[in-house]
Z-matrix of the N, CA and C atoms (Angstrom, degrees):
N
C 1 1.445
C 2 1.531 1 108.25
N 3 1.297 2 117.94 1 133.73
C 4 1.465 3 122.09 2 -178.39
C 5 1.512 4 110.52 3 -75.84
N 6 1.336 5 117.08 4 144.07
C 7 1.457 6 119.88 5 179.04
C 8 1.516 7 111.13 6 -62.61
N 9 1.302 8 115.72 7 147.10
C 10 1.455 9 122.15 8 176.72
C 11 1.517 10 107.93 9 -81.95
N 12 1.321 11 117.03 10 111.86
C 13 1.465 12 121.73 11 -175.92
C 14 1.532 13 112.50 12 -91.22
N 15 1.327 14 118.14 13 8.76
C 16 1.454 15 119.86 14 -175.65
C 17 1.521 16 113.37 15 -83.79
N 18 1.308 17 118.24 16 -13.25
C 19 1.450 18 120.02 17 -176.52
C 20 1.517 19 110.46 18 -80.92
N 21 1.323 20 115.43 19 135.62
C 22 1.459 21 121.72 20 -177.58
C 23 1.518 22 111.40 21 -62.81
N 24 1.294 23 114.78 22 145.20
C 25 1.451 24 121.14 23 175.74
C 26 1.518 25 106.93 24 -122.29
N 27 1.328 26 116.23 25 153.19
C 28 1.455 27 119.34 26 177.86
C 29 1.519 28 108.31 27 -69.91
N 30 1.339 29 117.84 28 155.10
C 31 1.460 30 119.95 29 -178.84
C 32 1.528 31 112.58 30 -59.83
N 33 1.322 32 117.66 31 -33.78
C 34 1.458 33 120.85 32 -174.56
C 35 1.517 34 113.84 33 -89.77
N 36 1.312 35 118.23 34 -19.43
C 37 1.456 36 119.50 35 -175.34
C 38 1.519 37 110.51 36 -135.32
N 39 1.314 38 116.47 37 155.22
C 40 1.463 39 119.43 38 176.50
C 41 1.525 40 113.18 39 -87.12
N 42 1.307 41 118.36 40 11.57
C 43 1.459 42 121.37 41 179.28
C 44 1.528 43 108.70 42 -84.29
N 45 1.331 44 117.49 43 131.28
C 46 1.467 45 119.30 44 -178.30
C 47 1.527 46 112.21 45 -62.49
N 48 1.298 47 114.44 46 152.47
C 49 1.456 48 122.15 47 172.49
C 50 1.529 49 105.44 48 -93.29
N 51 1.323 50 116.51 49 136.76
C 52 1.458 51 119.27 50 -178.87
C 53 1.515 52 110.56 51 -58.62
N 54 1.316 53 114.90 52 137.08
C 55 1.460 54 121.83 53 172.33
C 56 1.524 55 107.17 54 -150.11
N 57 1.329 56 117.25 55 159.49
C 58 1.468 57 120.14 56 -175.36
C 59 1.532 58 114.55 57 -54.93
N 60 1.318 59 117.82 58 -28.83
C 61 1.472 60 119.22 59 -179.22
C 62 1.531 61 112.29 60 -67.09
N 63 1.327 62 118.13 61 -13.21
C 64 1.463 63 122.06 62 176.91
C 65 1.529 64 111.96 63 -89.20
N 66 1.317 65 117.45 64 -3.16
C 67 1.461 66 120.92 65 -177.14
C 68 1.523 67 111.51 66 -66.43
N 69 1.337 68 114.90 67 137.79
C 70 1.463 69 120.97 68 173.97
C 71 1.532 70 110.43 69 -101.13
N 72 1.311 71 116.23 70 9.85
C 73 1.473 72 123.63 71 177.44
C 74 1.522 73 112.96 72 64.32
N 75 1.319 74 114.45 73 34.54
C 76 1.455 75 121.15 74 175.33
C 77 1.523 76 104.96 75 -138.28
N 78 1.320 77 116.44 76 110.96
C 79 1.467 78 121.11 77 -171.73
C 80 1.528 79 112.66 78 -56.12
N 81 1.322 80 117.52 79 -42.90
C 82 1.473 81 120.72 80 -178.47
C 83 1.526 82 110.61 81 -65.08
N 84 1.332 83 117.06 82 -47.96
C 85 1.457 84 120.45 83 -179.56
C 86 1.529 85 111.27 84 -66.26
N 87 1.335 86 116.74 85 -39.60
C 88 1.467 87 119.53 86 177.09
C 89 1.531 88 110.87 87 -62.19
N 90 1.317 89 116.37 88 -42.81
C 91 1.475 90 120.74 89 178.76
C 92 1.529 91 109.99 90 -59.66
N 93 1.319 92 116.40 91 -42.86
C 94 1.464 93 119.93 92 179.07
C 95 1.526 94 111.32 93 -68.20
N 96 1.327 95 117.50 94 -38.98
C 97 1.469 96 120.05 95 176.17
C 98 1.531 97 110.31 96 -59.79
N 99 1.315 98 116.17 97 -44.95
C 100 1.467 99 120.81 98 179.49
C 101 1.527 100 109.96 99 -58.09
N 102 1.314 101 116.17 100 -46.86
C 103 1.466 102 120.82 101 -178.97
C 104 1.522 103 111.28 102 -65.65
N 105 1.327 104 117.51 103 -43.76
C 106 1.462 105 120.52 104 179.78
C 107 1.529 106 111.81 105 -64.09
N 108 1.323 107 117.02 106 -40.42
C 109 1.467 108 119.74 107 176.67
C 110 1.528 109 110.84 108 -63.34
N 111 1.323 110 116.25 109 -42.64
C 112 1.470 111 120.17 110 179.32
C 113 1.529 112 110.98 111 -64.95
N 114 1.324 113 116.80 112 -42.97
C 115 1.468 114 119.96 113 178.70
C 116 1.530 115 110.74 114 -64.34
N 117 1.328 116 116.75 115 -41.48
C 118 1.464 117 120.54 116 178.01
C 119 1.514 118 111.64 117 -61.78
N 120 1.320 119 116.37 118 -43.83
C 121 1.461 120 120.80 119 178.06
C 122 1.523 121 110.69 120 -62.98
N 123 1.325 122 116.22 121 -44.40
C 124 1.468 123 120.65 122 179.89
C 125 1.529 124 110.71 123 -62.27
N 126 1.325 125 116.68 124 -41.95
C 127 1.461 126 120.25 125 179.95
C 128 1.531 127 110.65 126 -62.93
N 129 1.322 128 116.95 127 -44.23
C 130 1.467 129 120.04 128 179.72
C 131 1.526 130 110.58 129 -64.81
N 132 1.318 131 116.76 130 -39.47
C 133 1.469 132 119.74 131 176.77
C 134 1.525 133 110.52 132 -62.98
N 135 1.327 134 116.52 133 -42.38
C 136 1.471 135 119.89 134 176.35
C 137 1.523 136 110.81 135 -57.78
N 138 1.310 137 116.46 136 -44.79
C 139 1.460 138 121.55 137 -177.72
C 140 1.528 139 111.48 138 -67.57
N 141 1.336 140 116.43 139 -43.39
C 142 1.464 141 120.59 140 -171.50
C 143 1.521 142 115.39 141 -85.95
N 144 1.320 143 117.47 142 -34.01
C 145 1.463 144 117.07 143 -167.78
C 146 1.511 145 116.11 144 -121.43
N 147 1.280 146 118.11 145 -14.59
C 148 1.464 147 119.25 146 -177.95
C 149 1.522 148 109.69 147 -111.74
N 150 1.300 149 116.30 148 148.53
C 151 1.465 150 117.85 149 172.29
C 152 1.530 151 107.77 150 -76.89
N 153 1.320 152 114.86 151 66.84
C 154 1.460 153 120.23 152 -173.49
C 155 1.524 154 110.76 153 -79.63
N 156 1.297 155 113.63 154 153.11
C 157 1.455 156 119.52 155 177.33
C 158 1.526 157 109.10 156 -89.13
N 159 1.312 158 115.45 157 159.88
C 160 1.459 159 119.61 158 175.54
C 161 1.522 160 110.45 159 -60.72
N 162 1.331 161 117.29 160 -30.41
C 163 1.467 162 120.83 161 179.64
C 164 1.530 163 110.61 162 -66.43
N 165 1.314 164 118.22 163 -42.29
C 166 1.468 165 120.84 164 177.59
C 167 1.530 166 109.92 165 -61.04
N 168 1.313 167 115.28 166 -44.72
C 169 1.466 168 120.47 167 179.84
C 170 1.524 169 109.72 168 -63.79
N 171 1.326 170 118.05 169 -43.24
C 172 1.463 171 121.95 170 179.78
C 173 1.524 172 111.54 171 -59.55
N 174 1.329 173 117.14 172 -42.75
C 175 1.467 174 120.98 173 -178.50
C 176 1.530 175 110.71 174 -62.84
N 177 1.324 176 117.45 175 -45.34
C 178 1.466 177 120.61 176 -179.76
C 179 1.530 178 109.78 177 -68.41
N 180 1.321 179 117.06 178 -41.80
C 181 1.460 180 120.54 179 178.43
C 182 1.527 181 110.65 180 -62.22
N 183 1.322 182 117.18 181 -39.84
C 184 1.467 183 120.77 182 177.47
C 185 1.527 184 110.54 183 -60.53
N 186 1.330 185 116.99 184 -41.60
C 187 1.471 186 121.01 185 177.10
C 188 1.534 187 110.79 186 -62.36
N 189 1.332 188 116.32 187 -42.18
C 190 1.466 189 120.52 188 179.68
C 191 1.525 190 110.22 189 -63.24
N 192 1.322 191 116.88 190 -47.54
C 193 1.468 192 121.07 191 -178.30
C 194 1.528 193 110.17 192 -62.79
N 195 1.310 194 116.90 193 -44.96
C 196 1.462 195 121.16 194 -178.69
C 197 1.527 196 111.41 195 -62.64
N 198 1.332 197 116.61 196 -49.23
C 199 1.455 198 120.13 197 -179.53
C 200 1.528 199 110.60 198 -67.04
N 201 1.318 200 117.66 199 -35.94
C 202 1.467 201 120.25 200 178.49
C 203 1.520 202 111.11 201 -61.89
N 204 1.321 203 116.86 202 -42.27
C 205 1.473 204 120.46 203 178.67
C 206 1.525 205 110.55 204 -60.84
N 207 1.324 206 115.50 205 -48.47
C 208 1.470 207 120.22 206 179.83
C 209 1.521 208 110.36 207 -62.33
N 210 1.313 209 115.85 208 -46.43
C 211 1.463 210 121.87 209 -178.31
C 212 1.534 211 111.27 210 -61.09
N 213 1.327 212 116.06 211 -47.73
C 214 1.463 213 119.76 212 -178.67
C 215 1.524 214 111.04 213 -59.90
N 216 1.322 215 116.87 214 -41.76
C 217 1.465 216 120.82 215 -179.89
C 218 1.532 217 110.89 216 -63.46
N 219 1.321 218 116.98 217 -45.05
C 220 1.469 219 120.14 218 179.52
C 221 1.527 220 109.93 219 -64.63
N 222 1.313 221 116.00 220 -45.53
C 223 1.455 222 120.89 221 -178.68
C 224 1.534 223 110.71 222 -59.71
N 225 1.324 224 116.52 223 -46.07
C 226 1.466 225 120.31 224 179.45
C 227 1.528 226 111.48 225 -63.63
N 228 1.326 227 117.16 226 -40.14
C 229 1.472 228 120.52 227 178.15
C 230 1.525 229 111.02 228 -61.97
N 231 1.328 230 116.49 229 -44.90
C 232 1.461 231 120.86 230 -178.75
C 233 1.533 232 109.80 231 -65.17
N 234 1.327 233 116.65 232 -44.45
C 235 1.469 234 119.59 233 179.41
C 236 1.530 235 111.18 234 -62.23
N 237 1.324 236 116.08 235 -40.91
C 238 1.470 237 119.58 236 178.81
C 239 1.524 238 110.83 237 -65.42
N 240 1.323 239 115.90 238 -46.33
C 241 1.470 240 120.40 239 -179.58
C 242 1.521 241 111.62 240 -59.53
N 243 1.337 242 116.65 241 -32.91
C 244 1.459 243 120.91 242 -177.67
C 245 1.529 244 113.19 243 -94.59
N 246 1.336 245 117.05 244 8.16
C 247 1.462 246 120.30 245 174.62
C 248 1.518 247 115.05 246 68.98
N 249 1.310 248 117.99 247 37.48
C 250 1.464 249 121.53 248 -179.22
C 251 1.526 250 110.50 249 -64.35
N 252 1.333 251 117.49 250 124.16
C 253 1.470 252 120.08 251 -177.79
C 254 1.535 253 113.74 252 -69.40
N 255 1.328 254 118.33 253 -20.51
C 256 1.472 255 120.51 254 -179.33
C 257 1.532 256 111.69 255 -106.90
N 258 1.336 257 116.57 256 27.61
C 259 1.462 258 120.97 257 -179.31
C 260 1.532 259 111.70 258 -57.88
N 261 1.315 260 118.22 259 -43.58
C 262 1.471 261 121.10 260 -177.93
C 263 1.529 262 110.54 261 -60.91
N 264 1.312 263 117.03 262 -42.19
C 265 1.473 264 121.20 263 178.05
C 266 1.532 265 110.64 264 -64.05
N 267 1.311 266 116.10 265 -40.21
C 268 1.462 267 121.46 266 179.96
C 269 1.532 268 110.12 267 -64.85
N 270 1.330 269 115.63 268 -45.83
C 271 1.466 270 119.68 269 178.02
C 272 1.527 271 110.75 270 -61.19
N 273 1.323 272 116.66 271 -39.73
C 274 1.460 273 120.75 272 -179.64
C 275 1.534 274 110.55 273 -63.44
N 276 1.308 275 117.49 274 -38.47
C 277 1.467 276 120.25 275 177.30
C 278 1.532 277 110.29 276 -61.81
N 279 1.325 278 116.34 277 -41.85
C 280 1.463 279 120.44 278 177.55
C 281 1.529 280 110.50 279 -65.43
N 282 1.329 281 115.85 280 -45.83
C 283 1.469 282 120.58 281 -177.66
C 284 1.519 283 112.13 282 -65.53
N 285 1.322 284 117.19 283 -30.91
C 286 1.465 285 121.30 284 178.79
C 287 1.525 286 110.79 285 -70.37
N 288 1.307 287 117.51 286 -38.18
C 289 1.464 288 121.14 287 -177.43
C 290 1.525 289 112.67 288 -77.65
N 291 1.321 290 116.83 289 -31.31
C 292 1.465 291 121.54 290 -174.20
C 293 1.532 292 114.59 291 -54.94
N 294 1.330 293 119.84 292 -51.24
C 295 1.467 294 118.94 293 -177.04
C 296 1.530 295 113.25 294 -61.89
N 297 1.325 296 116.37 295 -38.48
C 298 1.458 297 119.04 296 -179.93
C 299 1.524 298 111.12 297 -65.44
N 300 1.329 299 116.78 298 -43.47
C 301 1.465 300 120.28 299 176.54
C 302 1.525 301 110.97 300 -63.03
N 303 1.336 302 115.95 301 -43.28
C 304 1.469 303 119.89 302 178.87
C 305 1.525 304 111.60 303 -62.17
N 306 1.344 305 116.88 304 -41.15
C 307 1.467 306 120.47 305 178.13
C 308 1.524 307 111.14 306 -63.47
N 309 1.324 308 116.41 307 -42.42
C 310 1.473 309 119.87 308 178.78
C 311 1.521 310 111.00 309 -63.47
N 312 1.335 311 116.55 310 -40.58
C 313 1.466 312 120.19 311 178.46
C 314 1.528 313 109.86 312 -66.54
N 315 1.315 314 117.55 313 -42.33
C 316 1.464 315 121.44 314 177.78
C 317 1.528 316 110.20 315 -58.66
N 318 1.325 317 116.24 316 -47.86
C 319 1.466 318 119.98 317 178.65
C 320 1.523 319 111.06 318 -60.43
N 321 1.327 320 116.79 319 -44.90
C 322 1.468 321 120.55 320 -179.33
C 323 1.526 322 110.62 321 -63.76
N 324 1.325 323 116.75 322 -33.51
C 325 1.469 324 120.40 323 178.10
C 326 1.526 325 111.96 324 -68.45
N 327 1.327 326 116.06 325 -19.42
C 328 1.467 327 121.55 326 176.70
C 329 1.526 328 111.27 327 -105.61
N 330 1.344 329 114.22 328 24.26
C 331 1.466 330 123.15 329 174.49
C 332 1.527 331 113.56 330 62.93
N 333 1.325 332 116.41 331 29.41
C 334 1.451 333 120.36 332 173.68
C 335 1.517 334 107.62 333 -121.62
N 336 1.332 335 116.36 334 119.50
C 337 1.455 336 120.97 335 178.98
C 338 1.527 337 108.25 336 -127.73
N 339 1.338 338 115.45 337 114.20
C 340 1.453 339 120.38 338 173.49
C 341 1.531 340 105.62 339 -89.11
N 342 1.325 341 115.50 340 95.68
C 343 1.466 342 120.86 341 -172.48
C 344 1.525 343 112.13 342 -62.13
N 345 1.314 344 117.85 343 -34.64
C 346 1.465 345 120.16 344 -179.91
C 347 1.529 346 110.63 345 -66.30
N 348 1.324 347 117.05 346 -45.89
C 349 1.468 348 120.96 347 179.76
C 350 1.526 349 109.73 348 -66.72
N 351 1.304 350 116.56 349 -44.23
C 352 1.464 351 120.89 350 179.97
C 353 1.524 352 110.68 351 -60.24
N 354 1.301 353 117.24 352 -44.31
C 355 1.468 354 121.40 353 178.41
C 356 1.528 355 110.48 354 -60.61
N 357 1.323 356 117.05 355 -46.21
C 358 1.462 357 120.94 356 -179.71
C 359 1.527 358 111.31 357 -61.36
N 360 1.323 359 116.83 358 -48.28
C 361 1.470 360 120.70 359 -176.62
C 362 1.530 361 110.58 360 -62.89
N 363 1.307 362 116.57 361 -48.27
C 364 1.473 363 119.72 362 -177.48
C 365 1.514 364 111.16 363 -65.88
N 366 1.323 365 118.51 364 -44.53
C 367 1.463 366 119.43 365 -177.98
C 368 1.521 367 111.57 366 -68.22
N 369 1.341 368 117.63 367 -41.83
C 370 1.467 369 118.96 368 179.42
C 371 1.522 370 111.22 369 -64.83
N 372 1.321 371 116.76 370 -45.79
C 373 1.458 372 119.93 371 -177.21
C 374 1.524 373 111.05 372 -65.42
N 375 1.305 374 117.44 373 -51.14
C 376 1.466 375 120.42 374 -176.76
C 377 1.520 376 112.17 375 -71.41
N 378 1.311 377 117.88 376 -30.63
C 379 1.466 378 119.82 377 -179.94
C 380 1.516 379 112.20 378 -73.52
N 381 1.318 380 116.75 379 -33.76
C 382 1.450 381 119.61 380 -170.26
C 383 1.519 382 116.04 381 -105.96
N 384 1.303 383 118.82 382 -28.89
C 385 1.461 384 118.99 383 -170.67
C 386 1.531 385 113.17 384 -61.49
N 387 1.306 386 117.60 385 -47.52
C 388 1.472 387 119.43 386 -177.68
C 389 1.527 388 110.11 387 -62.24
N 390 1.332 389 117.05 388 -48.90
C 391 1.466 390 119.25 389 -176.32
C 392 1.525 391 113.19 390 -71.82
N 393 1.330 392 118.36 391 -35.31
C 394 1.460 393 120.50 392 -176.34
C 395 1.525 394 114.04 393 -85.61
N 396 1.326 395 116.69 394 -34.04
C 397 1.467 396 119.14 395 -173.61
C 398 1.523 397 114.18 396 -114.02
N 399 1.323 398 117.71 397 -37.20
C 400 1.461 399 119.73 398 -173.88
C 401 1.530 400 113.29 399 -86.02
N 402 1.314 401 117.83 400 -49.23
C 403 1.464 402 119.43 401 -177.30
C 404 1.527 403 113.42 402 -61.37
N 405 1.338 404 119.28 403 -38.72
C 406 1.469 405 117.97 404 178.32
C 407 1.538 406 114.30 405 -62.98
N 408 1.327 407 117.60 406 -21.15
C 409 1.471 408 120.14 407 -179.40
C 410 1.535 409 112.07 408 -116.85
N 411 1.313 410 116.63 409 23.50
C 412 1.467 411 118.35 410 -175.02
C 413 1.529 412 112.93 411 -62.26
N 414 1.317 413 117.51 412 -25.12
C 415 1.472 414 119.17 413 177.03
C 416 1.529 415 111.05 414 -65.19
N 417 1.317 416 117.28 415 -22.77
C 418 1.461 417 121.87 416 178.49
C 419 1.526 418 112.28 417 -94.43
N 420 1.326 419 116.41 418 1.29
C 421 1.463 420 120.41 419 -178.97
C 422 1.517 421 112.57 420 -98.90
N 423 1.309 422 116.88 421 -6.00
C 424 1.458 423 119.65 422 178.60
C 425 1.515 424 109.33 423 -65.77
N 426 1.307 425 115.34 424 139.83
C 427 1.467 426 119.83 425 175.89
C 428 1.518 427 108.04 426 -74.52
N 429 1.322 428 115.28 427 134.76
C 430 1.457 429 119.07 428 174.51
C 431 1.522 430 108.43 429 -75.64
N 432 1.323 431 117.20 430 145.09
C 433 1.461 432 117.99 431 177.08
C 434 1.522 433 109.94 432 -63.38
N 435 1.332 434 117.09 433 147.71
C 436 1.463 435 118.99 434 -179.88
C 437 1.519 436 110.66 435 -60.93
N 438 1.304 437 115.08 436 144.23
C 439 1.459 438 121.02 437 178.18
C 440 1.521 439 107.58 438 -80.45
N 441 1.329 440 116.13 439 129.75
C 442 1.461 441 120.43 440 179.56
C 443 1.524 442 109.21 441 -70.27
N 444 1.301 443 115.66 442 145.40
C 445 1.462 444 119.54 443 178.06
C 446 1.527 445 108.38 444 -68.67
N 447 1.341 446 117.58 445 151.80
C 448 1.469 447 120.74 446 -178.66
C 449 1.523 448 112.90 447 -56.17
N 450 1.316 449 117.97 448 -36.63
C 451 1.463 450 119.44 449 -178.37
C 452 1.525 451 111.15 450 -67.94
N 453 1.319 452 116.65 451 -32.62
C 454 1.466 453 119.20 452 179.60
C 455 1.525 454 110.13 453 -72.86
N 456 1.316 455 116.86 454 -32.34
C 457 1.451 456 121.08 455 -178.85
C 458 1.517 457 110.78 456 -78.24
N 459 1.335 458 116.46 457 -44.30
C 460 1.458 459 121.01 458 -174.47
C 461 1.522 460 114.13 459 -81.67
N 462 1.291 461 117.10 460 -18.04
C 463 1.457 462 119.83 461 -180.00
C 464 1.510 463 111.61 462 96.23
N 465 1.316 464 117.23 463 176.94
C 466 1.462 465 121.07 464 -177.47
C 467 1.531 466 111.11 465 -65.56
N 468 1.322 467 114.00 466 148.11
C 469 1.452 468 119.83 467 175.15
C 470 1.514 469 114.17 468 88.29
N 471 1.327 470 118.78 469 -4.33
C 472 1.459 471 119.99 470 -179.08
C 473 1.517 472 112.21 471 -103.82
N 474 1.319 473 117.90 472 2.36
C 475 1.458 474 120.25 473 -177.95
C 476 1.524 475 111.49 474 -101.80
N 477 1.323 476 116.83 475 19.60
C 478 1.457 477 123.20 476 177.14
C 479 1.541 478 113.81 477 66.07
N 480 1.308 479 117.31 478 15.87
C 481 1.462 480 118.35 479 173.83
C 482 1.509 481 107.67 480 -89.50
N 483 1.330 482 116.53 481 144.32
C 484 1.478 483 118.30 482 -179.21
C 485 1.513 484 111.20 483 -61.81
N 486 1.305 485 116.20 484 137.48
C 487 1.446 486 121.83 485 177.51
C 488 1.523 487 107.94 486 -110.46
N 489 1.293 488 114.76 487 136.89
C 490 1.476 489 120.07 488 178.86
C 491 1.510 490 109.09 489 -89.32
N 492 1.342 491 116.07 490 128.98
C 493 1.468 492 119.24 491 179.00
C 494 1.494 493 110.43 492 -102.69
């Protein structure tokens, strides 16, 4: 599937700026997308325009990797719960990106930052993942309403608790 090029990008970076058209209609996932896009933009700005230290880059990259892991797990759970037919493809996209991010974080933790590779990985992942993988399955990203407990549905006296007459 070709990337959706309609989403605005900041003048300095190719990472999209959050806008409602990027919503997957799941508040938690949208919140994480917003944060990941902001972190990606901040990291690229650090790399391109500031005399940033490898430590500054490592800290932001660590935040991206950590939130990405949490986000991917939640996203996969929601897609599975909602019966998404392309769940395996979605998981594969996450699994493909994970080792590269982990390697970059490992390198940064040892004070080695390949800024060109880091820029490419972050911009490609953040620019394309939402439009290529998330938006096409947004109907499967909606949170299901919580299931009411049997006692709440059946009324008092049906939950095997003693009732006083």
